[in-house]
PyMOL Python script that loads the backbone (N, CA, C, O; Angstrom):
from pymol import cmd

cmd.read_pdbstr("""\
ATOM      1  N   ALA A   1    -119.588  18.867-121.963  1.00  0.00           N
ATOM      2  CA  ALA A   1    -118.832  19.519-123.002  1.00  0.00           C
ATOM      3  C   ALA A   1    -119.712  20.496-123.787  1.00  0.00           C
ATOM      4  O   ALA A   1    -119.269  21.593-124.128  1.00  0.00           O
ATOM      5  N   ALA A   2    -120.962  20.099-124.075  1.00  0.00           N
ATOM      6  CA  ALA A   2    -121.855  20.983-124.825  1.00  0.00           C
ATOM      7  C   ALA A   2    -122.194  22.224-124.007  1.00  0.00           C
ATOM      8  O   ALA A   2    -122.305  23.319-124.558  1.00  0.00           O
ATOM      9  N   GLY A   3    -122.357  22.060-122.693  1.00  0.00           N
ATOM     10  CA  GLY A   3    -122.654  23.202-121.824  1.00  0.00           C
ATOM     11  C   GLY A   3    -121.514  24.196-121.794  1.00  0.00           C
ATOM     12  O   GLY A   3    -121.737  25.406-121.809  1.00  0.00           O
ATOM     13  N   VAL A   4    -120.284  23.686-121.750  1.00  0.00           N
ATOM     14  CA  VAL A   4    -119.107  24.553-121.745  1.00  0.00           C
ATOM     15  C   VAL A   4    -119.000  25.299-123.072  1.00  0.00           C
ATOM     16  O   VAL A   4    -118.683  26.488-123.098  1.00  0.00           O
ATOM     17  N   ARG A   5    -119.263  24.604-124.158  1.00  0.00           N
ATOM     18  CA  ARG A   5    -119.193  25.213-125.484  1.00  0.00           C
ATOM     19  C   ARG A   5    -120.278  26.302-125.632  1.00  0.00           C
ATOM     20  O   ARG A   5    -120.015  27.375-126.176  1.00  0.00           O
ATOM     21  N   ALA A   6    -121.479  26.016-125.150  1.00  0.00           N
ATOM     22  CA  ALA A   6    -122.573  26.991-125.236  1.00  0.00           C
ATOM     23  C   ALA A   6    -122.248  28.224-124.396  1.00  0.00           C
ATOM     24  O   ALA A   6    -122.501  29.349-124.827  1.00  0.00           O
ATOM     25  N   ARG A   7    -121.695  28.023-123.212  1.00  0.00           N
ATOM     26  CA  ARG A   7    -121.326  29.142-122.350  1.00  0.00           C
ATOM     27  C   ARG A   7    -120.249  30.002-123.024  1.00  0.00           C
ATOM     28  O   ARG A   7    -120.311  31.231-122.979  1.00  0.00           O
ATOM     29  N   ALA A   8    -119.275  29.354-123.643  1.00  0.00           N
ATOM     30  CA  ALA A   8    -118.210  30.086-124.320  1.00  0.00           C
ATOM     31  C   ALA A   8    -118.766  30.909-125.487  1.00  0.00           C
ATOM     32  O   ALA A   8    -118.329  32.035-125.723  1.00  0.00           O
ATOM     33  N   LEU A   9    -119.731  30.340-126.211  1.00  0.00           N
ATOM     34  CA  LEU A   9    -120.352  31.071-127.314  1.00  0.00           C
ATOM     35  C   LEU A   9    -121.115  32.297-126.807  1.00  0.00           C
ATOM     36  O   LEU A   9    -121.044  33.373-127.401  1.00  0.00           O
ATOM     37  N   CYS A  10    -121.841  32.121-125.706  1.00  0.00           N
ATOM     38  CA  CYS A  10    -122.590  33.239-125.130  1.00  0.00           C
ATOM     39  C   CYS A  10    -121.641  34.331-124.652  1.00  0.00           C
ATOM     40  O   CYS A  10    -121.903  35.514-124.870  1.00  0.00           O
ATOM     41  N   GLU A  11    -120.564  33.957-124.014  1.00  0.00           N
ATOM     42  CA  GLU A  11    -119.598  34.940-123.535  1.00  0.00           C
ATOM     43  C   GLU A  11    -118.950  35.674-124.700  1.00  0.00           C
ATOM     44  O   GLU A  11    -118.742  36.886-124.632  1.00  0.00           O
ATOM     45  N   ALA A  12    -118.630  34.955-125.763  1.00  0.00           N
ATOM     46  CA  ALA A  12    -118.022  35.585-126.934  1.00  0.00           C
ATOM     47  C   ALA A  12    -119.004  36.547-127.591  1.00  0.00           C
ATOM     48  O   ALA A  12    -118.615  37.629-128.030  1.00  0.00           O
ATOM     49  N   ALA A  13    -120.266  36.160-127.662  1.00  0.00           N
ATOM     50  CA  ALA A  13    -121.280  37.020-128.277  1.00  0.00           C
ATOM     51  C   ALA A  13    -121.482  38.286-127.465  1.00  0.00           C
ATOM     52  O   ALA A  13    -121.608  39.369-128.037  1.00  0.00           O
ATOM     53  N   SER A  14    -121.515  38.173-126.133  1.00  0.00           N
ATOM     54  CA  SER A  14    -121.720  39.363-125.316  1.00  0.00           C
ATOM     55  C   SER A  14    -120.489  40.263-125.332  1.00  0.00           C
ATOM     56  O   SER A  14    -120.612  41.482-125.215  1.00  0.00           O
ATOM     57  N   ALA A  15    -119.319  39.681-125.475  1.00  0.00           N
ATOM     58  CA  ALA A  15    -118.097  40.482-125.516  1.00  0.00           C
ATOM     59  C   ALA A  15    -118.002  41.285-126.813  1.00  0.00           C
ATOM     60  O   ALA A  15    -117.421  42.370-126.828  1.00  0.00           O
ATOM     61  N   SER A  16    -118.568  40.759-127.899  1.00  0.00           N
ATOM     62  CA  SER A  16    -118.474  41.449-129.181  1.00  0.00           C
ATOM     63  C   SER A  16    -119.698  42.309-129.470  1.00  0.00           C
ATOM     64  O   SER A  16    -119.747  42.984-130.499  1.00  0.00           O
ATOM     65  N   ALA A  17    -120.690  42.295-128.577  1.00  0.00           N
ATOM     66  CA  ALA A  17    -121.899  43.084-128.809  1.00  0.00           C
ATOM     67  C   ALA A  17    -121.580  44.570-128.679  1.00  0.00           C
ATOM     68  O   ALA A  17    -120.808  44.965-127.805  1.00  0.00           O
ATOM     69  N   PRO A  18    -122.168  45.392-129.541  1.00  0.00           N
ATOM     70  CA  PRO A  18    -121.909  46.832-129.446  1.00  0.00           C
ATOM     71  C   PRO A  18    -122.522  47.386-128.164  1.00  0.00           C
ATOM     72  O   PRO A  18    -123.518  46.854-127.675  1.00  0.00           O
ATOM     73  N   PRO A  19    -121.943  48.437-127.623  1.00  0.00           N
ATOM     74  CA  PRO A  19    -122.502  49.012-126.399  1.00  0.00           C
ATOM     75  C   PRO A  19    -123.884  49.583-126.674  1.00  0.00           C
ATOM     76  O   PRO A  19    -124.162  50.061-127.773  1.00  0.00           O
ATOM     77  N   ARG A  20    -124.738  49.529-125.675  1.00  0.00           N
ATOM     78  CA  ARG A  20    -126.086  50.059-125.815  1.00  0.00           C
ATOM     79  C   ARG A  20    -126.019  51.580-125.813  1.00  0.00           C
ATOM     80  O   ARG A  20    -125.288  52.166-125.015  1.00  0.00           O
ATOM     81  N   PRO A  21    -126.770  52.222-126.696  1.00  0.00           N
ATOM     82  CA  PRO A  21    -126.749  53.686-126.702  1.00  0.00           C
ATOM     83  C   PRO A  21    -127.384  54.238-125.425  1.00  0.00           C
ATOM     84  O   PRO A  21    -128.295  53.633-124.860  1.00  0.00           O
ATOM     85  N   VAL A  22    -126.899  55.371-124.990  1.00  0.00           N
ATOM     86  CA  VAL A  22    -127.453  56.020-123.809  1.00  0.00           C
ATOM     87  C   VAL A  22    -128.759  56.682-124.228  1.00  0.00           C
ATOM     88  O   VAL A  22    -128.806  57.442-125.195  1.00  0.00           O
ATOM     89  N   ARG A  23    -129.807  56.382-123.489  1.00  0.00           N
ATOM     90  CA  ARG A  23    -131.102  56.987-123.799  1.00  0.00           C
ATOM     91  C   ARG A  23    -131.122  58.409-123.256  1.00  0.00           C
ATOM     92  O   ARG A  23    -130.627  58.684-122.163  1.00  0.00           O
ATOM     93  N   ARG A  24    -131.691  59.283-124.028  1.00  0.00           N
ATOM     94  CA  ARG A  24    -131.837  60.654-123.579  1.00  0.00           C
ATOM     95  C   ARG A  24    -133.295  61.044-123.709  1.00  0.00           C
ATOM     96  O   ARG A  24    -134.097  60.338-124.320  1.00  0.00           O
ATOM     97  N   GLU A  25    -133.613  62.160-123.133  1.00  0.00           N
ATOM     98  CA  GLU A  25    -134.987  62.648-123.203  1.00  0.00           C
ATOM     99  C   GLU A  25    -135.372  62.903-124.663  1.00  0.00           C
ATOM    100  O   GLU A  25    -134.532  63.322-125.459  1.00  0.00           O
ATOM    101  N   PRO A  26    -136.627  62.654-125.014  1.00  0.00           N
ATOM    102  CA  PRO A  26    -137.075  62.935-126.382  1.00  0.00           C
ATOM    103  C   PRO A  26    -136.962  64.424-126.704  1.00  0.00           C
ATOM    104  O   PRO A  26    -137.042  65.263-125.807  1.00  0.00           O
ATOM    105  N   ASP A  27    -136.777  64.750-127.972  1.00  0.00           N
ATOM    106  CA  ASP A  27    -136.708  66.144-128.405  1.00  0.00           C
ATOM    107  C   ASP A  27    -138.078  66.825-128.343  1.00  0.00           C
ATOM    108  O   ASP A  27    -138.166  68.026-128.085  1.00  0.00           O
ATOM    109  N   ASP A  28    -139.135  66.063-128.577  1.00  0.00           N
ATOM    110  CA  ASP A  28    -140.489  66.605-128.606  1.00  0.00           C
ATOM    111  C   ASP A  28    -140.953  66.925-127.177  1.00  0.00           C
ATOM    112  O   ASP A  28    -140.990  66.026-126.337  1.00  0.00           O
ATOM    113  N   PRO A  29    -141.304  68.179-126.886  1.00  0.00           N
ATOM    114  CA  PRO A  29    -141.732  68.535-125.524  1.00  0.00           C
ATOM    115  C   PRO A  29    -143.005  67.808-125.095  1.00  0.00           C
ATOM    116  O   PRO A  29    -143.211  67.571-123.905  1.00  0.00           O
ATOM    117  N   ARG A  30    -143.866  67.452-126.062  1.00  0.00           N
ATOM    118  CA  ARG A  30    -145.086  66.718-125.707  1.00  0.00           C
ATOM    119  C   ARG A  30    -144.753  65.299-125.255  1.00  0.00           C
ATOM    120  O   ARG A  30    -145.405  64.765-124.359  1.00  0.00           O
ATOM    121  N   GLN A  31    -143.741  64.684-125.870  1.00  0.00           N
ATOM    122  CA  GLN A  31    -143.314  63.350-125.443  1.00  0.00           C
ATOM    123  C   GLN A  31    -142.674  63.419-124.057  1.00  0.00           C
ATOM    124  O   GLN A  31    -142.887  62.534-123.228  1.00  0.00           O
ATOM    125  N   ARG A  32    -141.890  64.467-123.805  1.00  0.00           N
ATOM    126  CA  ARG A  32    -141.289  64.645-122.474  1.00  0.00           C
ATOM    127  C   ARG A  32    -142.377  64.824-121.417  1.00  0.00           C
ATOM    128  O   ARG A  32    -142.280  64.269-120.322  1.00  0.00           O
ATOM    129  N   ALA A  33    -143.412  65.598-121.747  1.00  0.00           N
ATOM    130  CA  ALA A  33    -144.516  65.818-120.807  1.00  0.00           C
ATOM    131  C   ALA A  33    -145.252  64.509-120.523  1.00  0.00           C
ATOM    132  O   ALA A  33    -145.617  64.239-119.379  1.00  0.00           O
ATOM    133  N   ALA A  34    -145.470  63.701-121.555  1.00  0.00           N
ATOM    134  CA  ALA A  34    -146.133  62.406-121.363  1.00  0.00           C
ATOM    135  C   ALA A  34    -145.304  61.513-120.451  1.00  0.00           C
ATOM    136  O   ALA A  34    -145.845  60.879-119.545  1.00  0.00           O
ATOM    137  N   LEU A  35    -143.997  61.457-120.681  1.00  0.00           N
ATOM    138  CA  LEU A  35    -143.135  60.648-119.819  1.00  0.00           C
ATOM    139  C   LEU A  35    -143.151  61.164-118.389  1.00  0.00           C
ATOM    140  O   LEU A  35    -143.174  60.372-117.447  1.00  0.00           O
ATOM    141  N   ASP A  36    -143.141  62.485-118.212  1.00  0.00           N
ATOM    142  CA  ASP A  36    -143.189  63.051-116.859  1.00  0.00           C
ATOM    143  C   ASP A  36    -144.459  62.620-116.136  1.00  0.00           C
ATOM    144  O   ASP A  36    -144.408  62.240-114.967  1.00  0.00           O
ATOM    145  N   CYS A  37    -145.596  62.677-116.823  1.00  0.00           N
ATOM    146  CA  CYS A  37    -146.863  62.246-116.218  1.00  0.00           C
ATOM    147  C   CYS A  37    -146.811  60.767-115.840  1.00  0.00           C
ATOM    148  O   CYS A  37    -147.231  60.384-114.749  1.00  0.00           O
ATOM    149  N   LEU A  38    -146.291  59.937-116.751  1.00  0.00           N
ATOM    150  CA  LEU A  38    -146.275  58.486-116.509  1.00  0.00           C
ATOM    151  C   LEU A  38    -145.210  58.083-115.502  1.00  0.00           C
ATOM    152  O   LEU A  38    -145.293  56.993-114.934  1.00  0.00           O
ATOM    153  N   ARG A  39    -144.216  58.922-115.263  1.00  0.00           N
ATOM    154  CA  ARG A  39    -143.233  58.632-114.218  1.00  0.00           C
ATOM    155  C   ARG A  39    -143.875  58.770-112.843  1.00  0.00           C
ATOM    156  O   ARG A  39    -143.483  58.091-111.894  1.00  0.00           O
ATOM    157  N   ARG A  40    -144.864  59.655-112.745  1.00  0.00           N
ATOM    158  CA  ARG A  40    -145.545  59.867-111.465  1.00  0.00           C
ATOM    159  C   ARG A  40    -146.483  58.711-111.126  1.00  0.00           C
ATOM    160  O   ARG A  40    -146.552  58.261-109.982  1.00  0.00           O
ATOM    161  N   GLU A  41    -147.209  58.239-112.155  1.00  0.00           N
ATOM    162  CA  GLU A  41    -148.166  57.149-111.940  1.00  0.00           C
ATOM    163  C   GLU A  41    -148.639  56.608-113.283  1.00  0.00           C
ATOM    164  O   GLU A  41    -148.680  57.345-114.268  1.00  0.00           O
ATOM    165  N   PRO A  42    -148.997  55.329-113.330  1.00  0.00           N
ATOM    166  CA  PRO A  42    -149.592  54.774-114.558  1.00  0.00           C
ATOM    167  C   PRO A  42    -150.940  55.450-114.811  1.00  0.00           C
ATOM    168  O   PRO A  42    -151.687  55.730-113.873  1.00  0.00           O
ATOM    169  N   LEU A  43    -151.242  55.705-116.068  1.00  0.00           N
ATOM    170  CA  LEU A  43    -152.487  56.374-116.445  1.00  0.00           C
ATOM    171  C   LEU A  43    -153.098  55.692-117.655  1.00  0.00           C
ATOM    172  O   LEU A  43    -152.397  55.081-118.462  1.00  0.00           O
ATOM    173  N   SER A  44    -154.431  55.808-117.771  1.00  0.00           N
ATOM    174  CA  SER A  44    -155.091  55.342-118.993  1.00  0.00           C
ATOM    175  C   SER A  44    -154.807  56.362-120.090  1.00  0.00           C
ATOM    176  O   SER A  44    -154.352  57.472-119.813  1.00  0.00           O
ATOM    177  N   ARG A  45    -155.075  55.986-121.316  1.00  0.00           N
ATOM    178  CA  ARG A  45    -154.887  56.915-122.439  1.00  0.00           C
ATOM    179  C   ARG A  45    -155.789  58.142-122.272  1.00  0.00           C
ATOM    180  O   ARG A  45    -155.376  59.266-122.557  1.00  0.00           O
ATOM    181  N   ASP A  46    -157.016  57.919-121.810  1.00  0.00           N
ATOM    182  CA  ASP A  46    -157.932  59.043-121.609  1.00  0.00           C
ATOM    183  C   ASP A  46    -157.408  59.988-120.535  1.00  0.00           C
ATOM    184  O   ASP A  46    -157.437  61.206-120.717  1.00  0.00           O
ATOM    185  N   GLU A  47    -156.928  59.444-119.418  1.00  0.00           N
ATOM    186  CA  GLU A  47    -156.387  60.280-118.346  1.00  0.00           C
ATOM    187  C   GLU A  47    -155.161  61.064-118.818  1.00  0.00           C
ATOM    188  O   GLU A  47    -155.022  62.254-118.533  1.00  0.00           O
ATOM    189  N   LEU A  48    -154.281  60.381-119.540  1.00  0.00           N
ATOM    190  CA  LEU A  48    -153.073  61.043-120.029  1.00  0.00           C
ATOM    191  C   LEU A  48    -153.430  62.136-121.030  1.00  0.00           C
ATOM    192  O   LEU A  48    -152.866  63.229-120.986  1.00  0.00           O
ATOM    193  N   GLY A  49    -154.362  61.844-121.930  1.00  0.00           N
ATOM    194  CA  GLY A  49    -154.799  62.849-122.896  1.00  0.00           C
ATOM    195  C   GLY A  49    -155.382  64.073-122.210  1.00  0.00           C
ATOM    196  O   GLY A  49    -155.123  65.203-122.623  1.00  0.00           O
ATOM    197  N   ALA A  50    -156.174  63.851-121.157  1.00  0.00           N
ATOM    198  CA  ALA A  50    -156.765  64.975-120.420  1.00  0.00           C
ATOM    199  C   ALA A  50    -155.678  65.806-119.734  1.00  0.00           C
ATOM    200  O   ALA A  50    -155.741  67.035-119.746  1.00  0.00           O
ATOM    201  N   ARG A  51    -154.698  65.155-119.146  1.00  0.00           N
ATOM    202  CA  ARG A  51    -153.622  65.888-118.465  1.00  0.00           C
ATOM    203  C   ARG A  51    -152.764  66.681-119.446  1.00  0.00           C
ATOM    204  O   ARG A  51    -152.268  67.760-119.121  1.00  0.00           O
ATOM    205  N   LEU A  52    -152.597  66.140-120.637  1.00  0.00           N
ATOM    206  CA  LEU A  52    -151.777  66.823-121.641  1.00  0.00           C
ATOM    207  C   LEU A  52    -152.589  67.805-122.478  1.00  0.00           C
ATOM    208  O   LEU A  52    -152.022  68.612-123.214  1.00  0.00           O
ATOM    209  N   GLY A  53    -153.923  67.737-122.367  1.00  0.00           N
ATOM    210  CA  GLY A  53    -154.772  68.574-123.211  1.00  0.00           C
ATOM    211  C   GLY A  53    -154.694  68.175-124.672  1.00  0.00           C
ATOM    212  O   GLY A  53    -154.738  69.023-125.564  1.00  0.00           O
ATOM    213  N   ALA A  54    -154.575  66.861-124.911  1.00  0.00           N
ATOM    214  CA  ALA A  54    -154.393  66.341-126.269  1.00  0.00           C
ATOM    215  C   ALA A  54    -155.611  65.520-126.685  1.00  0.00           C
ATOM    216  O   ALA A  54    -156.188  64.788-125.881  1.00  0.00           O
ATOM    217  N   SER A  55    -155.986  65.654-127.945  1.00  0.00           N
ATOM    218  CA  SER A  55    -157.053  64.815-128.495  1.00  0.00           C
ATOM    219  C   SER A  55    -156.532  63.385-128.640  1.00  0.00           C
ATOM    220  O   SER A  55    -155.340  63.128-128.475  1.00  0.00           O
ATOM    221  N   ALA A  56    -157.434  62.468-128.947  1.00  0.00           N
ATOM    222  CA  ALA A  56    -157.022  61.070-129.136  1.00  0.00           C
ATOM    223  C   ALA A  56    -156.011  60.948-130.278  1.00  0.00           C
ATOM    224  O   ALA A  56    -155.043  60.195-130.177  1.00  0.00           O
ATOM    225  N   ALA A  57    -156.240  61.692-131.365  1.00  0.00           N
ATOM    226  CA  ALA A  57    -155.309  61.641-132.504  1.00  0.00           C
ATOM    227  C   ALA A  57    -153.951  62.217-132.124  1.00  0.00           C
ATOM    228  O   ALA A  57    -152.912  61.646-132.456  1.00  0.00           O
ATOM    229  N   GLU A  58    -153.964  63.357-131.424  1.00  0.00           N
ATOM    230  CA  GLU A  58    -152.703  63.968-130.992  1.00  0.00           C
ATOM    231  C   GLU A  58    -151.949  63.042-130.046  1.00  0.00           C
ATOM    232  O   GLU A  58    -150.730  62.896-130.136  1.00  0.00           O
ATOM    233  N   LEU A  59    -152.692  62.423-129.141  1.00  0.00           N
ATOM    234  CA  LEU A  59    -152.063  61.514-128.180  1.00  0.00           C
ATOM    235  C   LEU A  59    -151.421  60.335-128.900  1.00  0.00           C
ATOM    236  O   LEU A  59    -150.343  59.886-128.513  1.00  0.00           O
ATOM    237  N   GLY A  60    -152.066  59.837-129.931  1.00  0.00           N
ATOM    238  CA  GLY A  60    -151.481  58.758-130.718  1.00  0.00           C
ATOM    239  C   GLY A  60    -150.145  59.146-131.317  1.00  0.00           C
ATOM    240  O   GLY A  60    -149.203  58.353-131.315  1.00  0.00           O
ATOM    241  N   HIS A  61    -150.060  60.364-131.831  1.00  0.00           N
ATOM    242  CA  HIS A  61    -148.802  60.849-132.414  1.00  0.00           C
ATOM    243  C   HIS A  61    -147.726  61.053-131.343  1.00  0.00           C
ATOM    244  O   HIS A  61    -146.537  60.876-131.607  1.00  0.00           O
ATOM    245  N   ILE A  62    -148.149  61.423-130.145  1.00  0.00           N
ATOM    246  CA  ILE A  62    -147.204  61.622-129.045  1.00  0.00           C
ATOM    247  C   ILE A  62    -146.659  60.276-128.564  1.00  0.00           C
ATOM    248  O   ILE A  62    -145.458  60.124-128.343  1.00  0.00           O
ATOM    249  N   LEU A  63    -147.560  59.304-128.407  1.00  0.00           N
ATOM    250  CA  LEU A  63    -147.186  58.032-127.785  1.00  0.00           C
ATOM    251  C   LEU A  63    -146.504  57.035-128.718  1.00  0.00           C
ATOM    252  O   LEU A  63    -145.674  56.242-128.273  1.00  0.00           O
ATOM    253  N   LEU A  64    -146.844  57.066-130.000  1.00  0.00           N
ATOM    254  CA  LEU A  64    -146.319  56.046-130.912  1.00  0.00           C
ATOM    255  C   LEU A  64    -144.792  55.943-130.880  1.00  0.00           C
ATOM    256  O   LEU A  64    -144.277  54.834-130.735  1.00  0.00           O
ATOM    257  N   PRO A  65    -144.045  57.041-131.007  1.00  0.00           N
ATOM    258  CA  PRO A  65    -142.581  56.899-130.961  1.00  0.00           C
ATOM    259  C   PRO A  65    -142.082  56.355-129.618  1.00  0.00           C
ATOM    260  O   PRO A  65    -141.096  55.620-129.568  1.00  0.00           O
ATOM    261  N   LEU A  66    -142.770  56.720-128.534  1.00  0.00           N
ATOM    262  CA  LEU A  66    -142.369  56.226-127.209  1.00  0.00           C
ATOM    263  C   LEU A  66    -142.624  54.726-127.079  1.00  0.00           C
ATOM    264  O   LEU A  66    -141.838  54.001-126.469  1.00  0.00           O
ATOM    265  N   GLU A  67    -143.734  54.273-127.659  1.00  0.00           N
ATOM    266  CA  GLU A  67    -144.051  52.843-127.629  1.00  0.00           C
ATOM    267  C   GLU A  67    -143.083  52.055-128.509  1.00  0.00           C
ATOM    268  O   GLU A  67    -142.590  51.001-128.107  1.00  0.00           O
ATOM    269  N   LEU A  68    -142.816  52.564-129.700  1.00  0.00           N
ATOM    270  CA  LEU A  68    -141.911  51.856-130.618  1.00  0.00           C
ATOM    271  C   LEU A  68    -140.485  51.785-130.065  1.00  0.00           C
ATOM    272  O   LEU A  68    -139.754  50.831-130.333  1.00  0.00           O
ATOM    273  N   ASP A  69    -140.099  52.798-129.296  1.00  0.00           N
ATOM    274  CA  ASP A  69    -138.771  52.835-128.700  1.00  0.00           C
ATOM    275  C   ASP A  69    -138.697  52.022-127.401  1.00  0.00           C
ATOM    276  O   ASP A  69    -137.625  51.887-126.811  1.00  0.00           O
ATOM    277  N   GLY A  70    -139.840  51.484-126.960  1.00  0.00           N
ATOM    278  CA  GLY A  70    -139.850  50.698-125.729  1.00  0.00           C
ATOM    279  C   GLY A  70    -139.801  51.539-124.473  1.00  0.00           C
ATOM    280  O   GLY A  70    -139.512  51.018-123.396  1.00  0.00           O
ATOM    281  N   ARG A  71    -140.078  52.832-124.584  1.00  0.00           N
ATOM    282  CA  ARG A  71    -140.024  53.727-123.431  1.00  0.00           C
ATOM    283  C   ARG A  71    -141.251  53.600-122.551  1.00  0.00           C
ATOM    284  O   ARG A  71    -141.165  53.777-121.336  1.00  0.00           O
ATOM    285  N   ILE A  72    -142.410  53.292-123.160  1.00  0.00           N
ATOM    286  CA  ILE A  72    -143.635  53.110-122.393  1.00  0.00           C
ATOM    287  C   ILE A  72    -144.262  51.777-122.776  1.00  0.00           C
ATOM    288  O   ILE A  72    -144.023  51.246-123.860  1.00  0.00           O
ATOM    289  N   ALA A  73    -145.062  51.253-121.868  1.00  0.00           N
ATOM    290  CA  ALA A  73    -145.734  49.972-122.110  1.00  0.00           C
ATOM    291  C   ALA A  73    -147.166  50.066-121.608  1.00  0.00           C
ATOM    292  O   ALA A  73    -147.476  50.841-120.703  1.00  0.00           O
ATOM    293  N   GLU A  74    -148.029  49.262-122.210  1.00  0.00           N
ATOM    294  CA  GLU A  74    -149.428  49.215-121.789  1.00  0.00           C
ATOM    295  C   GLU A  74    -149.651  47.961-120.958  1.00  0.00           C
ATOM    296  O   GLU A  74    -149.299  46.854-121.367  1.00  0.00           O
ATOM    297  N   GLU A  75    -150.246  48.154-119.778  1.00  0.00           N
ATOM    298  CA  GLU A  75    -150.555  47.035-118.889  1.00  0.00           C
ATOM    299  C   GLU A  75    -151.818  46.327-119.367  1.00  0.00           C
ATOM    300  O   GLU A  75    -152.509  46.814-120.262  1.00  0.00           O
ATOM    301  N   ARG A  76    -152.113  45.189-118.775  1.00  0.00           N
ATOM    302  CA  ARG A  76    -153.315  44.424-119.165  1.00  0.00           C
ATOM    303  C   ARG A  76    -154.600  45.207-118.935  1.00  0.00           C
ATOM    304  O   ARG A  76    -155.584  45.032-119.655  1.00  0.00           O
ATOM    305  N   ASP A  77    -154.581  46.078-117.917  1.00  0.00           N
ATOM    306  CA  ASP A  77    -155.791  46.853-117.623  1.00  0.00           C
ATOM    307  C   ASP A  77    -155.917  48.105-118.487  1.00  0.00           C
ATOM    308  O   ASP A  77    -156.852  48.888-118.321  1.00  0.00           O
ATOM    309  N   GLY A  78    -154.967  48.292-119.416  1.00  0.00           N
ATOM    310  CA  GLY A  78    -155.029  49.416-120.342  1.00  0.00           C
ATOM    311  C   GLY A  78    -154.258  50.641-119.891  1.00  0.00           C
ATOM    312  O   GLY A  78    -154.140  51.607-120.645  1.00  0.00           O
ATOM    313  N   THR A  79    -153.728  50.618-118.672  1.00  0.00           N
ATOM    314  CA  THR A  79    -152.953  51.773-118.232  1.00  0.00           C
ATOM    315  C   THR A  79    -151.567  51.756-118.876  1.00  0.00           C
ATOM    316  O   THR A  79    -151.019  50.703-119.200  1.00  0.00           O
ATOM    317  N   LEU A  80    -151.030  52.939-119.046  1.00  0.00           N
ATOM    318  CA  LEU A  80    -149.687  53.102-119.601  1.00  0.00           C
ATOM    319  C   LEU A  80    -148.723  53.377-118.469  1.00  0.00           C
ATOM    320  O   LEU A  80    -149.073  54.017-117.478  1.00  0.00           O
ATOM    321  N   ARG A  81    -147.488  52.880-118.627  1.00  0.00           N
ATOM    322  CA  ARG A  81    -146.452  53.125-117.621  1.00  0.00           C
ATOM    323  C   ARG A  81    -145.122  53.289-118.342  1.00  0.00           C
ATOM    324  O   ARG A  81    -144.966  52.870-119.489  1.00  0.00           O
ATOM    325  N   VAL A  82    -144.163  53.904-117.650  1.00  0.00           N
ATOM    326  CA  VAL A  82    -142.820  54.025-118.186  1.00  0.00           C
ATOM    327  C   VAL A  82    -142.159  52.655-118.086  1.00  0.00           C
ATOM    328  O   VAL A  82    -142.137  52.046-117.017  1.00  0.00           O
ATOM    329  N   ALA A  83    -141.627  52.180-119.196  1.00  0.00           N
ATOM    330  CA  ALA A  83    -140.964  50.876-119.219  1.00  0.00           C
ATOM    331  C   ALA A  83    -139.456  51.034-119.095  1.00  0.00           C
ATOM    332  O   ALA A  83    -138.816  50.317-118.325  1.00  0.00           O
ATOM    333  N   LEU A  84    -138.889  51.964-119.845  1.00  0.00           N
ATOM    334  CA  LEU A  84    -137.459  52.237-119.811  1.00  0.00           C
ATOM    335  C   LEU A  84    -137.252  53.733-119.636  1.00  0.00           C
ATOM    336  O   LEU A  84    -137.921  54.547-120.272  1.00  0.00           O
ATOM    337  N   ASP A  85    -136.330  54.075-118.775  1.00  0.00           N
ATOM    338  CA  ASP A  85    -136.025  55.473-118.535  1.00  0.00           C
ATOM    339  C   ASP A  85    -134.570  55.744-118.879  1.00  0.00           C
ATOM    340  O   ASP A  85    -133.725  54.857-118.765  1.00  0.00           O
ATOM    341  N   PRO A  86    -134.278  56.965-119.299  1.00  0.00           N
ATOM    342  CA  PRO A  86    -132.871  57.261-119.630  1.00  0.00           C
ATOM    343  C   PRO A  86    -131.973  57.136-118.419  1.00  0.00           C
ATOM    344  O   PRO A  86    -130.765  57.350-118.521  1.00  0.00           O
TER     345      PRO A  86
END
""", "prot")
cmd.dss("prot")
cmd.show_as("cartoon", "prot")
cmd.util.cbc("prot")
cmd.orient("prot")
């Protein structure tokens, strides 16, 4: 009985959940360029900065919104990869 009740609660919660917004490309061209690079292959921050021609500080400003939005993730070895794509 508890399993049936829990399942019904989960189904009701998912039915009333708002639809997920459609992700679109970032407005910032530097963020789009970073995503394009990371779609091709995972890169370290240094490699990505070199490809974008960005300093460490600039790269931080480029990546922070992408990280906070869950668009990119850092692997255990320090490489960055695309986590979610539009």
